[in-house]
C-alpha positions in Angstrom: -16.2 -30.1 12.7 -17.7 -27.4 15.0 -18.8 -24.0 13.7 -15.7 -22.4 15.3 -13.2 -24.9 13.9 -11.3 -23.8 10.8 -10.7 -26.4 8.1 -7.0 -27.2 8.0 -5.0 -27.6 4.8 -2.8 -30.6 4.3 0.8 -30.3 5.5 2.2 -30.3 1.9 -0.1 -27.4 1.0 1.0 -25.4 4.1 4.7 -26.0 3.2 4.0 -24.9 -0.4 2.4 -21.7 0.8 5.4 -20.9 3.1 7.7 -21.6 0.2 5.6 -19.1 -1.9 6.3 -16.4 0.7 10.0 -17.3 0.4 10.0 -17.2 -3.4 8.3 -13.8 -3.2 10.8 -12.4 -0.8 13.9 -13.7 -2.7 12.6 -12.2 -5.9 11.4 -8.9 -4.4 14.6 -8.2 -2.6 17.0 -9.2 -5.4 15.3 -7.3 -8.2 13.9 -10.3 -10.0 10.8 -8.9 -11.7 9.9 -12.1 -13.5 10.2 -14.0 -10.2 7.9 -11.6 -8.4 5.3 -11.8 -11.1 5.4 -15.6 -11.1 4.3 -15.4 -7.5 0.9 -13.8 -8.5 -2.0 -15.1 -10.5 -2.6 -13.3 -13.8 -5.3 -11.2 -12.0 -3.4 -11.0 -8.8 -3.6 -7.9 -6.6 -0.8 -6.2 -4.6 -2.3 -3.8 -2.0 0.7 -1.7 -1.0 -1.1 1.1 0.8 0.5 4.2 -0.7 0.6 2.8 -4.2 -3.0 1.6 -3.9 -4.4 -1.7 -5.2 -2.3 -2.8 -8.2 -4.3 -5.3 -10.2 -2.6 -7.6 -12.7 1.0 -8.3 -13.7 1.4 -5.0 -15.7 0.5 -2.8 -12.8 2.6 -4.8 -10.3 5.6 -4.7 -12.7 5.3 -0.9 -12.9 5.2 -0.6 -9.1 8.4 -2.7 -8.9 10.2 -0.4 -11.2 9.2 2.6 -9.0 10.2 0.9 -5.8 13.6 -0.4 -7.1 14.8 2.4 -9.3 13.2 5.8 -8.4 15.6 5.8 -5.4 17.9 2.8 -5.9 19.8 3.0 -2.6 16.5 3.2 -0.7 15.6 -0.4 -1.6 19.0 -2.0 -2.3 20.1 -4.5 0.4 16.7 -5.3 1.9 15.4 -8.6 3.3 11.7 -9.2 3.9 11.4 -11.8 6.6 8.1 -13.6 7.2 7.3 -15.6 10.3 4.5 -16.9 12.6 2.3 -18.1 9.8 -1.5 -18.6 10.2 -2.8 -20.6 7.2 -6.4 -21.6 6.8 -8.6 -22.9 4.0 -10.4 -20.1 2.3 -12.8 -21.0 -0.5 -10.9 -22.6 -3.3 -7.6 -21.5 -1.8 -6.1 -20.3 1.5 -5.8 -17.3 3.7 -2.1 -16.9 4.8 -1.3 -14.3 7.5 2.2 -13.6 8.8 4.3 -11.1 10.7 7.0 -9.5 8.6 10.1 -7.5 9.4 12.3 -5.7 6.9 16.0 -5.5 7.7 18.4 -3.7 5.4 22.1 -3.3 4.7 23.0 0.4 4.0 25.6 0.2 1.3 26.8 3.8 1.9 27.5 3.4 5.6 28.0 -0.3 5.7 25.5 -0.7 8.6 22.5 -2.9 9.2 19.2 -1.8 10.6 15.5 -2.6 10.9 13.6 -0.6 8.3 10.0 -1.6 9.2 7.7 -4.2 10.6 4.1 -5.2 10.0 1.7 -8.0 8.9 0.7 -9.7 5.7 -2.9 -10.9 5.1 -2.7 -12.7 1.8 -4.9 -15.0 -0.3 -3.3 -17.9 -2.2 -4.6 -20.4 -4.7 -3.1 -23.5 -6.3 -3.1 -23.1 -10.1 -3.3 -25.8 -12.8 0.5 -26.2 -12.9 0.3 -27.3 -9.2 2.0 -24.2 -8.0 0.5 -21.9 -5.3 0.4 -18.2 -6.2 -0.9 -15.1 -4.6 -4.4 -13.9 -5.5 -3.9 -11.0 -3.1 -0.9 -9.6 -1.2 -2.1 -7.2 1.4 0.6 -5.2 3.2 -0.1 -3.7 6.6 3.0 -1.7 7.7 3.0 -0.6 11.3 3.5 3.1 10.8 1.0 4.3 13.4 -0.9 2.9 16.4 -3.9 2.4 14.2 -2.0 0.0 12.0 -1.2 -2.5 14.8 -4.0 -5.1 14.9 -4.1 -5.0 18.7 -6.9 -7.1 20.3 -6.5 -5.9 23.9 -7.5 -2.7 25.6 -6.3 0.3 23.5 -4.2 2.6 25.7 -2.0 4.1 23.0 -3.4 7.0 21.0 -3.4 6.8 17.3 -1.1 9.3 15.6 1.5 9.6 18.4 4.7 11.1 17.1 8.3 10.2 17.2 8.8 13.5 18.9 11.5 15.9 19.9 13.2 13.8 22.5 13.8 11.0 20.1 14.5 12.8 16.8 17.9 14.2 17.8 19.0 10.7 18.7 17.9 9.5 15.3 19.7 12.3 13.5 22.9 11.2 15.2 22.6 7.7 13.7 24.7 7.4 10.5 22.3 5.1 8.7 19.3 7.1 9.7 21.0 10.3 8.6 21.6 8.8 5.2 17.9 7.8 4.9 16.9 11.2 6.2 18.8 12.9 3.3 17.0 10.7 0.8 13.6 11.3 2.4 14.1 15.1 2.4 15.5 15.1 -1.1 12.4 13.1 -2.3 10.2 15.8 -0.8 12.3 18.6 -2.5 12.0 16.9 -5.9 8.3 16.4 -5.5 8.5 12.6 -5.5 5.3 11.9 -3.6 5.5 8.1 -4.1 8.9 7.8 -2.5 7.9 10.1 0.4 4.8 7.9 0.9 6.9 4.8 0.8 9.3 6.0 3.5 6.4 6.9 5.8 4.6 3.6 5.0 7.7 1.6 6.1 8.0 3.5 9.4 10.4 6.3 8.6 9.5 9.3 10.9 7.4 11.9 9.0 8.8 14.6 11.2 12.5 14.0 10.6 14.4 17.3 10.6 17.5 18.3 8.6 20.5 18.6 10.9 21.5 22.1 9.6 18.1 23.8 8.8 15.7 21.9 11.1 13.4 21.7 8.1 11.0 18.7 7.8 9.6 17.2 4.6 6.5 19.4 5.3 8.6 22.6 5.4 10.4 21.6 2.2 7.2 20.6 0.3 5.6 23.8 1.3 8.5 26.0 0.2 8.8 24.2 -3.2 5.1 24.1 -3.9 5.2 20.3 -4.0 1.5 19.8 -3.6 1.4 16.0 -4.2 4.0 15.6 -1.4 2.0 17.9 0.8 -1.1 15.7 0.3 0.9 12.6 1.2 2.2 14.2 4.4 -1.1 15.6 5.5 -3.1 12.5 4.8 -0.6 10.2 6.6 -1.9 11.7 9.9 1.6 11.8 11.5 2.8 15.3 10.9 3.7 17.7 13.7 2.5 20.9 12.1 4.0 23.0 14.9 7.7 22.2 14.2 9.7 25.2 13.0 12.8 25.5 10.9 16.0 27.2 12.2 14.5 30.6 11.3 11.5 29.9 13.5 9.1 29.5 10.6 6.1 27.2 10.3 5.3 25.3 7.1 2.4 27.6 6.3 4.8 30.6 6.3 7.2 28.9 3.9 4.3 28.0 1.6 3.4 31.7 1.4 6.9 33.2 1.3 8.7 30.8 -1.0 6.1 28.4 -2.5 4.0 31.4 -3.5 1.0 29.1 -2.7 -1.6 31.0 -0.7 -4.0 28.1 -0.8 -1.5 25.7 0.7 -0.5 28.3 3.2 -4.2 28.6 4.4 -4.6 24.8 4.6 -1.4 24.4 6.6 -2.4 27.3 8.8 -5.7 25.6 9.7 -3.8 22.4 10.5 -1.4 24.3 12.7 -4.1 26.2 14.6 -6.1 23.0 15.1 -3.1 21.1 16.4 -2.1 24.0 18.7 -5.6 24.2 20.1 -5.7 20.4 20.7 -2.4 20.7 22.6 -3.3 23.8 24.5 -0.6 25.9 22.8 -0.8 29.5 22.0 0.3 29.7 18.4 2.4 32.6 17.2 4.1 33.3 13.8 7.4 33.4 15.6 8.3 31.6 18.8 8.4 33.9 21.8 11.8 34.5 23.3 
């Protein structure tokens, strides 16, 4: 075996690992907590980005309750699909990489859509009961150019937005409109975990309400939802220069309605920096 040749696992092991992915998806998407936990070793880790590294069955079970029941219709009807497996021996176990896509049936509008795509980079080990389980499930949702493990020449800038020309089309889509209401409601209620989950799975951070043109950033600023603001700012996807129907920036709403001068100053700095980067002269109200 040459230094560049990877040691291959027996065919039976490879099939068992693919079946592990299948067992995980069936349990995850049908609300089977015991089934999901049985896919992990006792000290297994679920690295789910916005939830962080969840170590052990108790932490993973808590994350499932949050995902499934904080906003039930957000998860209900999903299917995680894994394909194009790369499986190699890794120490006493295996490294299993795969593409994933998440399709969903929206029960309110009776429509089907793709919720998100990305890659898994997992570690598996065969336990004494001869069953393969995950030692690590590492989720890499493609929510930004930086998340795509591109090997070629990088000609796409990280942090590009789903911008104005596409957002009106998205707001006209019934399924997207339903998800948009849930996303903005989560921001209004200060539910940072749900807002983060939407963004992680590819929902546009700059989605605007059809009536008010408010984004989650506007709403979080106006309601003093600081945890939501942190999620939105740290995701690196926000267009700080979007205005509501009244022509107001998020920094103005933080000051006027959120009574949060500190957040207003922070958002103001973000707005000025983004305007400067784009060569825009920033005003408190758009010029008519």
